[in-house]
N, CA, C and O of each residue as an XYZ file, in Angstrom:
888
protein
N     129.601     36.152     79.216
C     130.364     37.140     79.976
C     131.732     37.385     79.327
O     132.208     38.520     79.291
N     132.369     36.308     78.808
C     133.674     36.457     78.178
C     133.561     37.272     76.896
O     134.381     38.152     76.636
N     132.535     36.973     76.096
C     132.338     37.724     74.862
C     132.018     39.177     75.157
O     132.480     40.074     74.453
N     131.222     39.414     76.205
C     130.896     40.790     76.570
C     132.138     41.546     77.006
O     132.269     42.743     76.751
N     133.074     40.822     77.684
C     134.315     41.482     78.095
C     135.195     41.800     76.899
O     135.897     42.811     76.892
N     135.159     40.920     75.861
C     136.000     41.143     74.686
C     135.428     42.215     73.762
O     136.145     43.131     73.360
N     134.160     42.112     73.428
C     133.558     43.006     72.439
C     132.748     44.138     73.070
O     132.234     45.001     72.359
N     132.633     44.140     74.388
C     131.854     45.189     75.038
C     130.386     44.812     75.138
O     129.893     43.951     74.408
N     129.700     45.477     76.061
C     128.291     45.141     76.249
C     127.455     45.774     75.139
O     127.887     46.716     74.476
N     126.269     45.243     74.955
C     125.365     45.738     73.929
C     124.709     47.034     74.396
O     124.210     47.115     75.519
N     124.712     48.039     73.535
C     124.159     49.341     73.898
C     122.634     49.309     73.817
O     122.044     48.631     72.976
N     122.047     50.040     74.688
C     120.588     50.152     74.689
C     120.147     51.130     73.591
O     120.951     51.941     73.133
N     118.876     51.061     73.164
C     118.400     52.014     72.142
C     118.541     53.469     72.567
O     118.823     54.336     71.739
N     118.350     53.736     73.837
C     118.493     55.116     74.304
C     119.937     55.598     74.154
O     120.178     56.735     73.749
N     120.893     54.730     74.482
C     122.293     55.104     74.326
C     122.656     55.300     72.861
O     123.438     56.189     72.524
N     122.092     54.478     71.998
C     122.369     54.627     70.567
C     121.811     55.950     70.054
O     122.486     56.651     69.301
N     120.585     56.302     70.453
C     120.008     57.567     70.021
C     120.800     58.753     70.557
O     120.978     59.748     69.855
N     121.274     58.654     71.788
C     122.083     59.733     72.350
C     123.387     59.889     71.582
O     123.828     61.008     71.318
N     124.003     58.768     71.224
C     125.249     58.819     70.463
C     125.024     59.433     69.082
O     125.830     60.245     68.627
N     123.931     59.050     68.411
C     123.640     59.602     67.093
C     123.341     61.100     67.168
O     123.735     61.862     66.285
N     122.660     61.506     68.200
C     122.362     62.926     68.344
C     123.638     63.729     68.583
O     123.773     64.835     68.059
N     124.548     63.208     69.344
C     125.822     63.887     69.540
C     126.580     64.011     68.230
O     127.188     65.045     67.954
N     126.545     62.955     67.420
C     127.218     63.008     66.119
C     126.581     64.062     65.220
O     127.283     64.788     64.515
N     125.275     64.144     65.244
C     124.597     65.160     64.426
C     124.942     66.569     64.906
O     125.170     67.462     64.090
N     124.981     66.769     66.206
C     125.347     68.084     66.731
C     126.787     68.448     66.347
O     127.090     69.605     66.055
N     127.654     67.456     66.352
C     129.041     67.707     65.939
C     129.090     68.091     64.464
O     129.842     68.986     64.077
N     128.295     67.421     63.645
C     128.250     67.749     62.218
C     127.722     69.167     61.985
O     128.217     69.884     61.115
N     126.724     69.562     62.760
C     126.180     70.913     62.629
C     127.245     71.955     62.959
O     127.344     72.976     62.279
N     128.030     71.709     63.984
C     129.090     72.657     64.332
C     130.146     72.744     63.228
O     130.641     73.828     62.923
N     130.484     71.606     62.634
C     131.442     71.618     61.529
C     130.897     72.378     60.328
O     131.629     73.125     59.679
N     129.636     72.193     60.037
C     129.036     72.930     58.921
C     129.041     74.428     59.186
O     129.271     75.230     58.281
N     128.786     74.791     60.425
C     128.815     76.221     60.759
C     130.218     76.802     60.566
O     130.372     77.920     60.074
N     131.224     76.045     60.951
C     132.601     76.538     60.754
C     132.920     76.689     59.263
O     133.508     77.688     58.848
N     132.527     75.686     58.457
C     132.793     75.769     57.022
C     132.020     76.919     56.383
O     132.540     77.611     55.507
N     130.800     77.119     56.816
C     130.014     78.217     56.252
C     130.625     79.569     56.611
O     130.622     80.492     55.796
N     131.144     79.684     57.823
C     131.803     80.927     58.225
C     133.038     81.193     57.357
O     133.277     82.324     56.934
N     133.823     80.133     57.095
C     134.988     80.299     56.224
C     134.580     80.737     54.815
O     135.221     81.606     54.224
N     133.511     80.133     54.274
C     133.054     80.501     52.927
C     132.563     81.939     52.890
O     132.804     82.650     51.915
N     131.886     82.368     53.930
C     131.416     83.754     53.960
C     132.596     84.728     54.011
O     132.572     85.774     53.361
N     133.625     84.381     54.785
C     134.820     85.230     54.799
C     135.514     85.236     53.433
O     136.000     86.266     52.966
N     135.545     84.048     52.805
C     136.127     83.974     51.465
C     135.311     84.791     50.464
O     135.868     85.430     49.571
N     133.989     84.765     50.622
C     133.138     85.560     49.730
C     133.451     87.052     49.855
O     133.537     87.755     48.848
N     133.620     87.531     51.073
C     133.961     88.937     51.278
C     135.319     89.274     50.629
O     135.486     90.337     50.032
N     136.286     88.342     50.761
C     137.604     88.566     50.171
C     137.511     88.616     48.639
O     138.165     89.442     48.004
N     136.691     87.724     48.045
C     136.546     87.710     46.583
C     135.923     89.020     46.097
O     136.348     89.590     45.091
N     134.898     89.490     46.838
C     134.259     90.756     46.455
C     135.273     91.904     46.496
O     135.280     92.759     45.611
N     136.129     91.920     47.527
C     137.148     92.969     47.615
C     138.141     92.865     46.454
O     138.549     93.878     45.885
N     138.530     91.614     46.102
C     139.462     91.435     44.985
C     138.829     91.850     43.664
O     139.491     92.440     42.810
N     137.532     91.537     43.497
C     136.847     91.929     42.265
C     136.855     93.451     42.118
O     137.113     93.974     41.034
N     136.572     94.154     43.207
C     136.588     95.619     43.149
C     137.991     96.150     42.811
O     138.153     97.100     42.045
N     138.990     95.501     43.411
C     140.363     95.932     43.164
C     140.755     95.728     41.709
O     141.326     96.625     41.088
N     140.444     94.525     41.147
C     140.774     94.238     39.759
C     139.974     95.110     38.804
O     140.476     95.505     37.751
N     138.729     95.412     39.168
C     137.920     96.279     38.302
C     138.515     97.676     38.225
O     138.491     98.301     37.165
N     139.045     98.170     39.327
C     139.689     99.478     39.311
C     140.958     99.472     38.447
O     141.319    100.471     37.824
N     141.626     98.293     38.435
C     142.845     98.183     37.627
C     142.547     97.901     36.162
O     143.440     98.001     35.320
N     141.303     97.548     35.845
C     140.929     97.292     34.461
C     141.175     95.877     34.009
O     141.153     95.619     32.805
N     141.412     94.929     34.926
C     141.645     93.526     34.558
C     140.291     92.815     34.480
O     139.844     92.198     35.446
N     139.659     92.913     33.331
C     138.313     92.362     33.186
C     138.313     90.837     33.155
O     137.373     90.213     33.647
N     139.344     90.233     32.590
C     139.395     88.756     32.563
C     139.451     88.197     33.994
O     138.753     87.236     34.317
N     140.269     88.794     34.830
C     140.354     88.355     36.222
C     139.057     88.612     36.962
O     138.656     87.837     37.830
N     138.402     89.719     36.606
C     137.123     90.033     37.241
C     136.091     88.972     36.896
O     135.322     88.571     37.770
N     136.047     88.498     35.640
C     135.073     87.479     35.233
C     135.335     86.152     35.954
O     134.406     85.484     36.408
N     136.622     85.784     36.050
C     136.951     84.524     36.731
C     136.576     84.607     38.216
O     136.012     83.665     38.771
N     136.889     85.720     38.841
C     136.553     85.884     40.252
C     135.041     85.939     40.472
O     134.544     85.504     41.511
N     134.310     86.477     39.483
C     132.854     86.520     39.604
C     132.274     85.107     39.590
O     131.352     84.804     40.347
N     132.821     84.231     38.717
C     132.371     82.836     38.714
C     132.698     82.155     40.054
O     131.891     81.402     40.597
N     133.894     82.439     40.565
C     134.278     81.872     41.867
C     133.350     82.365     42.968
O     133.002     81.614     43.879
N     132.952     83.625     42.881
C     132.021     84.178     43.880
C     130.667     83.499     43.821
O     130.053     83.223     44.852
N     130.199     83.227     42.592
C     128.907     82.544     42.458
C     128.982     81.143     43.042
O     128.064     80.713     43.740
N     130.093     80.410     42.755
C     130.242     79.060     43.312
C     130.307     79.111     44.847
O     129.726     78.265     45.527
N     131.008     80.097     45.376
C     131.107     80.216     46.839
C     129.744     80.463     47.464
O     129.417     79.864     48.488
N     128.955     81.325     46.870
C     127.609     81.606     47.393
C     126.721     80.376     47.301
O     125.905     80.133     48.190
N     126.871     79.597     46.235
C     126.070     78.361     46.125
C     126.453     77.368     47.217
O     125.594     76.696     47.789
N     127.775     77.282     47.504
C     128.219     76.398     48.587
C     127.639     76.843     49.938
O     127.237     76.014     50.754
N     127.604     78.154     50.157
C     127.035     78.668     51.409
C     125.571     78.263     51.532
O     125.131     77.844     52.603
N     124.814     78.383     50.442
C     123.407     77.979     50.460
C     123.262     76.486     50.746
O     122.368     76.074     51.486
N     124.151     75.675     50.154
C     124.080     74.231     50.388
C     124.383     73.896     51.846
O     123.740     73.034     52.443
N     125.365     74.585     52.405
C     125.681     74.350     53.821
C     124.493     74.719     54.722
O     124.203     74.034     55.703
N     123.816     75.812     54.366
C     122.654     76.219     55.166
C     121.559     75.160     55.083
O     120.942     74.826     56.094
N     121.310     74.620     53.863
C     120.286     73.584     53.696
C     120.669     72.301     54.434
O     119.831     71.670     55.077
N     121.953     71.923     54.334
C     122.413     70.720     55.028
C     122.255     70.882     56.541
O     121.837     69.956     57.236
N     122.593     72.068     57.035
C     122.447     72.311     58.468
C     120.995     72.203     58.906
O     120.716     71.637     59.964
N     120.063     72.731     58.120
C     118.638     72.661     58.455
C     118.148     71.218     58.463
O     117.379     70.822     59.339
N     118.602     70.421     57.468
C     118.185     69.016     57.416
C     118.724     68.229     58.612
O     118.016     67.409     59.196
N     119.987     68.490     58.969
C     120.567     67.774     60.115
C     119.855     68.160     61.406
O     119.616     67.312     62.265
N     119.520     69.429     61.540
C     118.780     69.855     62.730
C     117.406     69.190     62.791
O     116.943     68.835     63.874
N     116.753     69.018     61.649
C     115.454     68.341     61.633
C     115.596     66.888     62.102
O     114.775     66.391     62.873
N     116.658     66.213     61.622
C     116.888     64.832     62.054
C     117.184     64.785     63.550
O     116.699     63.901     64.256
N     117.979     65.734     64.028
C     118.304     65.779     65.464
C     117.043     66.015     66.294
O     116.887     65.443     67.373
N     116.152     66.854     65.787
C     114.903     67.086     66.505
C     114.043     65.826     66.561
O     113.389     65.560     67.570
N     114.046     65.058     65.481
C     113.286     63.803     65.483
C     113.867     62.819     66.499
O     113.132     62.129     67.204
N     115.189     62.769     66.559
C     115.823     61.872     67.531
C     115.493     62.321     68.956
O     115.218     61.492     69.824
N     115.520     63.645     69.195
C     115.176     64.147     70.520
C     113.734     63.812     70.881
O     113.426     63.495     72.030
N     112.844     63.889     69.872
C     111.440     63.534     70.107
C     111.308     62.055     70.472
O     110.540     61.694     71.363
N     112.064     61.205     69.774
C     112.031     59.773     70.083
C     112.560     59.504     71.491
O     112.017     58.675     72.221
N     113.628     60.215     71.859
C     114.165     60.035     73.210
C     113.157     60.469     74.274
O     112.991     59.803     75.296
N     112.493     61.585     74.020
C     111.486     62.053     74.981
C     110.326     61.068     75.085
O     109.814     60.805     76.174
N     109.921     60.531     73.943
C     108.825     59.553     73.951
C     109.229     58.286     74.706
O     108.440     57.726     75.468
N     110.471     57.842     74.482
C     110.950     56.648     75.195
C     111.032     56.900     76.695
O     110.681     56.033     77.496
N     111.504     58.105     77.079
C     111.573     58.424     78.508
C     110.178     58.457     79.127
O     109.976     57.973     80.240
N     109.217     59.030     78.399
C     107.847     59.073     78.908
C     107.274     57.658     79.035
O     106.575     57.349     80.000
N     107.574     56.807     78.054
C     107.080     55.429     78.123
C     107.669     54.692     79.325
O     106.965     53.950     80.011
N     108.975     54.902     79.579
C     109.592     54.259     80.742
C     108.988     54.766     82.048
O     108.762     53.999     82.983
N     108.732     56.075     82.095
C     108.124     56.638     83.310
C     106.725     56.073     83.523
O     106.368     55.703     84.641
N     105.937     56.005     82.460
C     104.588     55.444     82.579
C     104.638     53.972     82.968
O     103.782     53.480     83.703
N     105.658     53.274     82.461
C     105.803     51.859     82.823
C     106.063     51.714     84.316
O     105.468     50.861     84.975
N     106.965     52.560     84.853
C     107.240     52.508     86.281
C     106.031     52.871     87.122
O     105.757     52.233     88.138
N     105.300     53.910     86.688
C     104.104     54.319     87.424
C     103.051     53.223     87.396
O     102.373     52.973     88.393
N     102.920     52.575     86.251
C     101.938     51.488     86.131
C     102.278     50.331     87.075
O     101.396     49.752     87.708
N     103.553     50.011     87.157
C     103.960     48.942     88.081
C     103.670     49.334     89.527
O     103.187     48.522     90.315
N     103.966     50.573     89.861
C     103.705     51.020     91.238
C     102.214     50.977     91.556
O     101.817     50.547     92.640
N     101.381     51.428     90.597
C      99.932     51.393     90.812
C      99.428     49.963     90.955
O      98.571     49.684     91.793
N      99.958     49.060     90.141
C      99.540     47.659     90.251
C      99.919     47.079     91.612
O      99.141     46.350     92.228
N     101.126     47.414     92.070
C     101.550     46.927     93.387
C     100.659     47.460     94.499
O     100.278     46.717     95.403
N     100.323     48.759     94.435
C      99.464     49.350     95.444
C      98.059     48.744     95.406
O      97.451     48.515     96.452
N      97.553     48.487     94.213
C      96.218     47.878     94.102
C      96.200     46.456     94.672
O      95.208     46.022     95.258
N      97.308     45.745     94.490
C      97.362     44.397     95.047
C      97.408     44.426     96.576
O      96.796     43.593     97.244
N      98.144     45.400     97.115
C      98.269     45.485     98.571
C      97.039     46.086     99.241
O      96.839     45.900    100.441
N      96.225     46.796     98.492
C      95.063     47.460     99.074
C      93.917     46.466     99.237
O      93.448     45.882     98.260
N      93.472     46.279    100.471
C      92.368     45.380    100.795
C      91.139     46.230    101.122
O      91.053     46.819    102.200
N      90.203     46.288    100.199
C      89.047     47.170    100.379
C      88.180     46.790    101.579
O      87.801     47.681    102.339
N      87.847     45.514    101.790
C      87.056     45.187    103.008
C      87.774     45.587    104.291
O      87.152     46.106    105.218
N      89.058     45.351    104.345
C      89.798     45.718    105.551
C      89.832     47.242    105.718
O      89.706     47.757    106.829
N      90.004     47.953    104.602
C      89.999     49.416    104.675
C      88.641     49.939    105.132
O      88.566     50.878    105.925
N      87.576     49.332    104.631
C      86.238     49.741    105.049
C      86.020     49.466    106.536
O      85.414     50.272    107.242
N      86.517     48.325    107.000
C      86.393     47.994    108.418
C      87.159     49.002    109.280
O      86.687     49.424    110.336
N      88.347     49.376    108.808
C      89.145     50.352    109.558
C      88.421     51.688    109.625
O      88.407     52.329    110.676
N      87.824     52.115    108.527
C      87.126     53.389    108.512
C      85.903     53.364    109.425
O      85.620     54.348    110.109
N      85.177     52.246    109.440
C      84.030     52.125    110.329
C      84.457     52.157    111.789
O      83.804     52.794    112.616
N      85.565     51.462    112.114
C      86.071     51.475    113.485
C      86.529     52.878    113.884
O      86.324     53.311    115.017
N      87.144     53.568    112.950
C      87.576     54.942    113.231
C      86.384     55.845    113.518
O      86.414     56.651    114.448
N      85.336     55.704    112.716
C      84.134     56.507    112.942
C      83.502     56.188    114.303
O      83.042     57.083    115.011
N      83.489     54.905    114.653
C      82.922     54.491    115.939
C      83.705     55.089    117.100
O      83.128     55.663    118.023
N      85.026     54.948    117.041
C      85.858     55.478    118.120
C      85.765     57.004    118.199
O      85.831     57.581    119.285
N      85.614     57.644    117.050
C      85.479     59.099    117.046
C      84.187     59.526    117.731
O      84.175     60.489    118.499
N      83.093     58.806    117.452
C      81.831     59.119    118.117
C      81.914     58.888    119.623
O      81.396     59.687    120.404
N      82.567     57.790    120.036
C      82.721     57.522    121.476
C      83.528     58.630    122.145
O      83.201     59.071    123.246
N      84.573     59.070    121.477
C      85.389     60.149    122.035
C      84.583     61.436    122.170
O      84.704     62.151    123.165
N      83.751     61.728    121.156
C      82.920     62.928    121.231
C      81.930     62.854    122.387
O      81.709     63.838    123.093
N      81.336     61.673    122.574
C      80.384     61.507    123.668
C      81.070     61.682    125.021
O      80.535     62.355    125.902
N      82.252     61.079    125.195
C      82.971     61.221    126.463
C      83.370     62.672    126.709
O      83.315     63.164    127.836
N      83.767     63.335    125.651
C      84.154     64.741    125.799
C      82.965     65.590    126.219
O      83.090     66.488    127.052
N      81.806     65.295    125.629
C      80.606     66.042    125.994
C      80.210     65.779    127.447
O      79.824     66.703    128.163
N      80.305     64.498    127.890
C      79.968     64.172    129.270
C      80.925     64.846    130.251
O      80.503     65.352    131.291
N      82.209     64.848    129.917
C      83.175     65.506    130.790
C      82.925     67.009    130.852
O      83.067     67.626    131.908
N      82.557     67.585    129.728
C      82.269     69.026    129.715
C      81.066     69.345    130.582
O      81.071     70.323    131.329
N      80.008     68.496    130.479
C      78.822     68.719    131.306
C      79.157     68.586    132.794
O      78.690     69.376    133.614
N      79.978     67.571    133.139
C      80.353     67.371    134.546
C      81.148     68.554    135.083
O      80.905     69.023    136.195
N      82.090     69.026    134.293
C      82.894     70.172    134.706
C      82.038     71.418    134.862
O      82.246     72.218    135.774
N      81.064     71.576    133.955
C      80.170     72.734    134.066
C      79.330     72.656    135.335
O      79.097     73.661    136.007
N      78.870     71.415    135.658
C      78.049     71.261    136.863
C      78.864     71.539    138.131
O      78.367     72.151    139.077
N      80.131     71.079    138.136
C      80.953     71.242    139.337
C      81.434     72.678    139.483
O      81.317     73.274    140.553
N      81.966     73.219    138.423
C      82.585     74.540    138.502
C      81.591     75.674    138.319
O      81.832     76.791    138.777
N      80.481     75.398    137.658
C      79.553     76.481    137.362
C      78.425     76.634    138.353
O      77.551     77.476    138.149
N      78.406     75.827    139.457
C      77.303     75.908    140.423
C      77.334     77.227    141.171
O      76.305     77.888    141.313
N      78.521     77.618    141.656
C      78.614     78.880    142.394
C      78.286     80.054    141.496
O      77.591     80.987    141.900
N      78.793     80.001    140.275
C      78.510     81.086    139.340
C      77.024     81.156    139.034
O      76.457     82.245    138.935
N      76.380     79.978    138.881
C      74.942     79.978    138.611
C      74.167     80.560    139.778
O      73.184     81.275    139.584
N      74.614     80.250    140.998
C      73.904     80.776    142.161
C      74.017     82.289    142.219
O      73.030     82.984    142.460
N      75.234     82.800    141.994
C      75.407     84.249    141.993
C      74.590     84.896    140.886
O      73.990     85.954    141.076
N      74.574     84.251    139.736
C      73.798     84.805    138.625
C      72.308     84.782    138.937
O      71.579     85.713    138.597
N      71.860     83.700    139.592
C      70.446     83.615    139.966
C      70.080     84.727    140.944
O      69.035     85.365    140.813
N      70.955     84.953    141.930
C      70.688     86.038    142.878
C      70.653     87.386    142.181
O      69.839     88.245    142.518
N      71.538     87.572    141.205
C      71.538     88.835    140.464
C      70.243     89.007    139.684
O      69.691     90.105    139.615
N      69.755     87.897    139.089
C      68.495     87.974    138.343
C      67.340     88.313    139.271
O      66.495     89.148    138.948
N      67.309     87.645    140.455
C      66.233     87.922    141.413
C      66.278     89.374    141.862
O      65.250     90.046    141.958
N      67.494     89.846    142.136
C      67.629     91.235    142.569
C      67.167     92.189    141.481
O      66.547     93.219    141.750
N      67.488     91.817    140.232
C      67.056     92.671    139.117
C      65.536     92.702    139.014
O      64.930     93.747    138.779
N      64.928     91.509    139.200
C      63.455     91.465    139.156
C      62.862     92.309    140.270
O      61.903     93.053    140.066
N      63.456     92.179    141.466
C      62.956     92.989    142.584
C      63.120     94.477    142.311
O      62.243     95.282    142.624
N      64.274     94.830    141.716
C      64.493     96.243    141.396
C      63.473     96.740    140.393
O      62.945     97.846    140.513
N      63.197     95.883    139.374
C      62.207     96.293    138.378
C      60.830     96.425    138.996
O      60.084     97.355    138.690
N      60.492     95.459    139.894
C      59.198     95.556    140.575
C      59.145     96.797    141.447
O      58.103     97.446    141.539
N      60.238     97.129    142.077
C      60.269     98.335    142.895
C      60.088     99.581    142.054
O      59.416    100.524    142.472
N      60.681     99.595    140.873
C      60.511    100.743    139.983
C      59.081    100.845    139.519
O      58.504    101.931    139.473
N      58.509     99.700    139.172
C      57.105     99.726    138.737
C      56.207    100.167    139.886
O      55.282    100.964    139.727
N      56.527     99.610    141.048
C      55.737     99.980    142.219
C      55.838    101.479    142.482
O      54.829    102.118    142.780
N      57.008    102.038    142.381
C      57.189    103.482    142.585
C      56.455    104.276    141.532
O      55.841    105.305    141.818
N      56.529    103.762    140.251
C      55.831    104.479    139.181
C      54.337    104.476    139.410
O      53.670    105.490    139.202
N      53.798    103.327    139.845
C      52.373    103.257    140.088
C      51.975    104.174    141.249
O      50.952    104.856    141.200
N      52.825    104.174    142.313
C      52.500    105.042    143.448
C      52.610    106.509    143.085
O      51.882    107.345    143.622
N      53.529    106.827    142.162
C      53.676    108.243    141.794
C      52.457    108.767    141.063
O      52.191    109.969    141.060
N      51.692    107.828    140.421
C      50.492    108.273    139.707
C      49.248    108.277    140.552
O      48.184    108.687    140.088
N      49.361    107.818    141.811
C      48.184    107.776    142.673
C      47.927    109.137    143.303
O      48.851    109.941    143.423
N      46.689    109.411    143.710
C      46.384    110.686    144.410
C      47.030    110.695    145.783
O      46.999    109.698    146.503
N      47.608    111.813    146.134
C      48.307    111.960    147.422
C      47.367    112.583    148.446
O      47.564    113.716    148.883
N      46.325    111.811    148.825
C      45.320    112.353    149.762
C      45.795    112.217    151.183
O      45.668    113.145    151.982
N      46.366    111.011    151.516
C      46.741    110.806    152.903
C      47.952    111.635    153.295
O      48.105    112.010    154.458
N      48.814    111.923    152.323
C      50.025    112.639    152.660
C      49.854    114.137    152.564
O      50.814    114.871    152.799
N      48.672    114.621    152.228
C      48.462    116.064    152.098
C      48.453    116.703    153.474
O      47.786    116.229    154.394
N      49.191    117.768    153.598
C      49.270    118.489    154.874
C      48.390    119.713    154.778
O      48.483    120.495    153.831
N      47.513    119.872    155.799
C      46.642    121.051    155.838
C      45.449    120.940    154.949
O      44.785    121.942    154.683
N      45.135    119.697    154.454
C      43.970    119.545    153.584
C      42.714    119.413    154.401
O      42.752    119.205    155.613
N      41.606    119.537    153.719
C      40.305    119.440    154.390
C      39.958    117.985    154.569
O      40.329    117.152    153.742
N      39.231    117.653    155.668
C      38.836    116.286    155.997
C      37.856    115.721    155.007
O      38.002    114.541    154.685
N      36.905    116.400    154.502
C      35.987    115.802    153.530
C      36.691    115.421    152.244
O      36.344    114.422    151.613
N      37.685    116.218    151.850
C      38.388    115.895    150.611
C      39.167    114.589    150.761
O      39.170    113.793    149.822
N      39.834    114.324    151.901
C      40.575    113.081    152.112
C      39.647    111.903    152.146
O      39.995    110.837    151.638
N      38.468    112.053    152.729
C      37.516    110.946    152.761
C      36.956    110.658    151.383
O      36.625    109.518    151.057
N      36.855    111.709    150.574
C      36.300    111.503    149.223
C      37.297    110.783    148.336
O      36.896    110.025    147.452
N      38.618    111.006    148.555
C      39.618    110.388    147.700
C      40.060    109.024    148.213
O      40.763    108.327    147.482
N      39.706    108.609    149.386
C      40.138    107.327    149.950
C      39.665    106.136    149.129
O      40.468    105.226    148.926
N      38.428    106.064    148.638
C      38.038    104.905    147.809
C      38.872    104.809    146.555
O      39.172    103.705    146.100
N      39.263    105.954    145.975
C      40.080    105.911    144.745
C      41.438    105.304    145.050
O      41.947    104.503    144.266
N      42.046    105.681    146.204
C      43.344    105.126    146.581
C      43.248    103.643    146.843
O      44.158    102.898    146.480
N      42.168    103.187    147.466
C      41.999    101.762    147.724
C      41.868    100.976    146.433
O      42.423     99.885    146.305
N      41.140    101.524    145.483
C      41.017    100.846    144.186
C      42.378    100.746    143.487
O      42.690     99.716    142.889
N      43.173    101.789    143.556
C      44.499    101.763    142.933
C      45.396    100.739    143.610
O      46.158    100.041    142.941
N      45.309    100.641    144.966
C      46.106     99.632    145.673
C      45.691     98.229    145.283
O      46.536     97.348    145.121
N      44.378     98.014    145.129
C      43.906     96.683    144.734
C      44.390     96.325    143.326
O      44.773     95.185    143.063
N      44.368     97.306    142.434
C      44.844     97.053    141.057
C      46.337     96.739    141.038
O      46.771     95.843    140.314
N      47.127     97.469    141.829
C      48.566     97.227    141.892
C      48.856     95.862    142.503
O      49.775     95.167    142.070
N      48.049     95.466    143.542
C      48.220     94.143    144.151
C      47.963     93.028    143.146
O      48.659     92.013    143.120
N      46.945     93.245    142.324
C      46.633     92.234    141.296
C      47.771     92.107    140.288
O      48.120     91.002    139.871
N      48.341     93.230    139.904
C      49.464     93.177    138.956
C      50.672     92.470    139.555
O      51.335     91.696    138.864
N      50.967     92.716    140.811
C      52.074     92.041    141.460
C      51.854     90.528    141.537
O      52.783     89.746    141.341
N      50.604     90.127    141.826
C      50.305     88.701    141.855
C      50.509     88.054    140.489
O      51.013     86.935    140.396
N      50.116     88.762    139.430
C      50.328     88.245    138.082
C      51.784     88.073    137.762
O      52.185     87.096    137.129
N      52.595     89.047    138.212
C      54.036     88.937    137.972
C      54.648     87.764    138.711
O      55.544     87.095    138.197
N      54.148     87.509    139.953
C      54.680     86.374    140.703
C      54.319     85.053    140.038
O      55.111     84.112    140.020
N      53.079     85.002    139.481
C      52.710     83.772    138.783
C      53.584     83.511    137.549
O      53.930     82.366    137.258
N      53.932     84.569    136.838
C      54.775     84.403    135.661
C      56.164     84.013    136.055
O      57.022     83.828    135.192
């Protein structure tokens, strides 16, 4: 503890990678500033070369041309250095991402192991079986209560419905009965008819009544 207080605590690999990446980013910014200065200097040299060429100072033009070539070479070197530093920074970022993923997987693995240790499969199976049993009992009780309520509350409604059905059957039988009677010969109800004609048609009416009686009996049996 005393040594740690004097010399500081030991940095973790993640902190070291973060520090190195910051240093690389700082270097990239410095290179960009230097490259910008060289490009401005290149423009100034080109302007001076044009000026000296107009004045006819060829010796100065040659010297400035060499300086321009050196400046352009420096710009190219700065661009290459910047690309290399960015590649290194990308590798460090990849390592940091991989380390973060490994730490996350480590934590998840520990959590899964803890859950697997706490999970008791026989007890869980017993709980599920008990739940299914209680659910079935609840369904049965609900069905019994529904049947009881239907019997208590639906008796009057059933009686009214039964009476309506009976009345409907009677109405239908009455319609059929009327239809059958409408097709029978109207001998007895004829006014002013001859007596022999009514006697001749009476057996036909009796046969029709017997047939209608038989049909009504069949309907009652059904």
